[in-house]
Structure formats: C-alpha cells, structure tokens
C-alpha positions as a Markdown table, in Angstrom:
| # | Residue | x | y | z |
|---|---|---|---|---|
| 1 | Met | -2.2 | 8.5 | -0.2 |
| 2 | Ala | -4.7 | 6.2 | 1.4 |
| 3 | Tyr | -4.2 | 4.8 | 4.9 |
| 4 | Gln | -2.8 | 1.2 | 4.9 |
| 5 | Thr | -3.0 | -1.1 | 7.8 |
| 6 | Trp | 0.1 | -3.2 | 8.9 |
| 7 | Gln | -1.8 | -6.2 | 7.6 |
| 8 | Asp | -2.1 | -4.5 | 4.2 |
| 9 | Lys | 1.5 | -3.6 | 4.2 |
| 10 | Leu | 2.5 | -7.1 | 5.1 |
| 11 | Glu | 0.4 | -8.6 | 2.2 |
| 12 | Asp | 2.0 | -6.1 | -0.2 |
| 13 | Ala | 5.5 | -6.9 | 1.1 |
| 14 | Cys | 4.9 | -10.7 | 0.6 |
| 15 | Arg | 3.8 | -10.0 | -3.0 |
| 16 | Glu | 6.9 | -7.9 | -3.6 |
| 17 | Val | 9.2 | -10.8 | -2.6 |
| 18 | Asn | 7.0 | -13.4 | -4.3 |
| 19 | Ile | 6.1 | -15.4 | -1.2 |
| 20 | Ala | 2.7 | -16.8 | 0.0 |
| 21 | Ala | 0.3 | -14.4 | 1.6 |
| 22 | Pro | 0.5 | -14.2 | 5.4 |
| 23 | Ile | -1.7 | -16.5 | 7.5 |
| 24 | Phe | -3.1 | -15.0 | 10.8 |
| 25 | Gln | -4.2 | -16.9 | 13.8 |
| 26 | Ile | -5.9 | -15.6 | 16.9 |
| 27 | Val | -4.8 | -17.0 | 20.3 |
| 28 | Ser | -6.3 | -16.7 | 23.7 |
| 29 | Asp | -5.2 | -17.1 | 27.3 |
| 30 | Arg | -7.6 | -17.3 | 30.2 |
| 31 | Arg | -6.5 | -15.0 | 33.0 |
| 32 | Gly | -8.7 | -15.2 | 36.1 |
| 33 | Gly | -12.2 | -14.2 | 35.1 |
| 34 | Arg | -11.1 | -12.6 | 31.8 |
| 35 | Thr | -9.5 | -13.8 | 28.5 |
| 36 | Ala | -6.6 | -12.1 | 26.9 |
| 37 | Trp | -6.2 | -12.2 | 23.1 |
| 38 | Ser | -3.2 | -12.1 | 20.8 |
| 39 | Ser | -2.3 | -13.1 | 17.3 |
| 40 | Thr | 0.4 | -14.9 | 15.4 |
| 41 | Val | 1.1 | -14.5 | 11.7 |
| 42 | Thr | 3.0 | -17.1 | 9.6 |
| 43 | Val | 5.1 | -15.6 | 6.8 |
| 44 | Tyr | 7.4 | -17.8 | 4.7 |
| 45 | Gly | 7.0 | -20.7 | 7.1 |
| 46 | Gln | 8.0 | -18.6 | 10.1 |
| 47 | Ala | 5.5 | -17.7 | 12.9 |
| 48 | His | 5.6 | -14.2 | 14.4 |
| 49 | Ser | 3.8 | -13.4 | 17.6 |
| 50 | Ala | 2.2 | -10.1 | 18.5 |
| 51 | Arg | 4.2 | -8.3 | 21.2 |
| 52 | Phe | 1.2 | -7.7 | 23.5 |
| 53 | Trp | -2.1 | -9.3 | 24.7 |
| 54 | Tyr | -5.4 | -7.4 | 24.1 |
| 55 | Asp | -8.9 | -7.3 | 25.3 |
| 56 | Gly | -11.4 | -9.1 | 23.1 |
| 57 | Lys | -12.8 | -6.0 | 21.6 |
| 58 | Asn | -9.3 | -5.1 | 20.2 |
| 59 | Leu | -8.6 | -8.2 | 18.2 |
| 60 | His | -7.8 | -6.1 | 15.2 |
| 61 | Asn | -4.9 | -4.5 | 17.2 |
| 62 | Ala | -3.5 | -7.9 | 17.9 |
| 63 | Lys | -3.4 | -8.7 | 14.2 |
| 64 | Glu | -1.9 | -5.3 | 13.4 |
| 65 | Asp | 0.8 | -5.9 | 16.1 |
| 66 | Ala | 1.8 | -9.3 | 14.6 |
| 67 | Ala | 1.8 | -7.9 | 11.1 |
| 68 | Glu | 4.2 | -5.2 | 12.2 |
| 69 | Val | 6.5 | -7.7 | 13.8 |
| 70 | Ala | 6.5 | -9.8 | 10.6 |
| 71 | Leu | 7.2 | -6.7 | 8.5 |
| 72 | Gln | 10.3 | -6.0 | 10.6 |
| 73 | Trp | 11.5 | -9.6 | 10.1 |
| 74 | Leu | 11.1 | -9.1 | 6.3 |
| 75 | Gly | 13.3 | -6.1 | 6.6 |
| 76 | Gln | 10.6 | -3.5 | 5.8 |
| 77 | Pro | 10.8 | -0.2 | 7.6 |
| 78 | Thr | 8.0 | 0.2 | 10.2 |
| 79 | Gly | 9.0 | 3.2 | 12.1 |
| 80 | Ser | 9.0 | 1.1 | 15.3 |
| 81 | Ser | 12.0 | 0.5 | 17.5 |
| 82 | Ala | 10.8 | -2.9 | 18.7 |
| 83 | Ser | 12.9 | -5.9 | 17.7 |
| 84 | Ala | 11.4 | -8.7 | 15.7 |
| 85 | Gly | 14.2 | -11.2 | 16.4 |
| 86 | Ser | 17.3 | -12.2 | 14.5 |
| 87 | Gly | 18.1 | -14.4 | 11.6 |
| 88 | Ser | 17.5 | -14.5 | 7.9 |
| 89 | Ser | 14.4 | -13.2 | 6.2 |
| 90 | Pro | 13.1 | -14.0 | 2.7 |
| 91 | Ala | 14.2 | -10.5 | 1.6 |
| 92 | Ser | 17.8 | -11.4 | 2.5 |
| 93 | Ser | 17.9 | -15.1 | 1.7 |
| 94 | Pro | 15.0 | -16.2 | -0.5 |
| 95 | Ser | 16.2 | -19.8 | -0.7 |
| 96 | Thr | 15.9 | -20.6 | 3.0 |
| 97 | Ala | 13.0 | -20.5 | 5.4 |
| 98 | Gly | 14.8 | -18.2 | 7.7 |
| 99 | Ala | 15.6 | -18.6 | 11.3 |
| 100 | Ala | 14.1 | -15.6 | 13.0 |
| 101 | Thr | 12.8 | -15.9 | 16.4 |
| 102 | Ala | 9.3 | -14.6 | 16.8 |
| 103 | Ala | 8.9 | -11.7 | 19.2 |
| 104 | Gly | 7.0 | -13.1 | 22.2 |
| 105 | Gly | 6.3 | -11.8 | 25.6 |
| 106 | Arg | 3.2 | -11.1 | 27.6 |
| 107 | Gly | 3.4 | -7.4 | 28.0 |
| 108 | Gly | 0.5 | -5.1 | 27.4 |
| 109 | Trp | -2.2 | -6.9 | 29.4 |
C-alpha cells in the first residue's frame, strides 16, 4: 500500500461523501524577529485550523496538521487523540453545513 498524506486522505474522504475538494490557506503570525506559519482548510463550508504553528521550512506539516483536524471532523479515523471540535459533519448530516468548532490554539511554536 502506498503512503498517503493527510491531505490525500482528506481529498479522498471528501470524494467519498460527495462534497467539494478541501481548500487550504496558509496563515502567518509575526513573532518578534521571526514569522510563525500555520494552515487552515475549508471543508463543506467549515474552516479547520492546524493545531500548531510551524517554522517556514515546515509549511507542508502545517497543511498536514489542518487536514488531519478536518478528517477527524468528518468522522474519519486518524489514529490521533486530538479533538477536532464538536458538532455535525457532512458524514453525519449531509444536508447541513455543520457546526463544528475548528481546533485552534497556538501550541507548537
């Protein structure tokens, strides 16, 4: 079995439940003389934030983190114990946009 990134898994999960592909956005926060980077991903109209902030050379990890959070919201098993929020997801209520709270926080920097 080939290795799949969280981003790939999220795209596959969106296809399985017939919703639009995820849309990633990179965000930054100036911290003293450095800039911290993170990511959000929008799935089914709901934005999900990465749990951590990353150094610029690790932007891929920020997108992976956000994708894992969104997968948890969709009800997909990720093997992670981190909570992605509460509310409905498209997997449980396809007729609504869901009310999950995106996992935020500024840990990891």
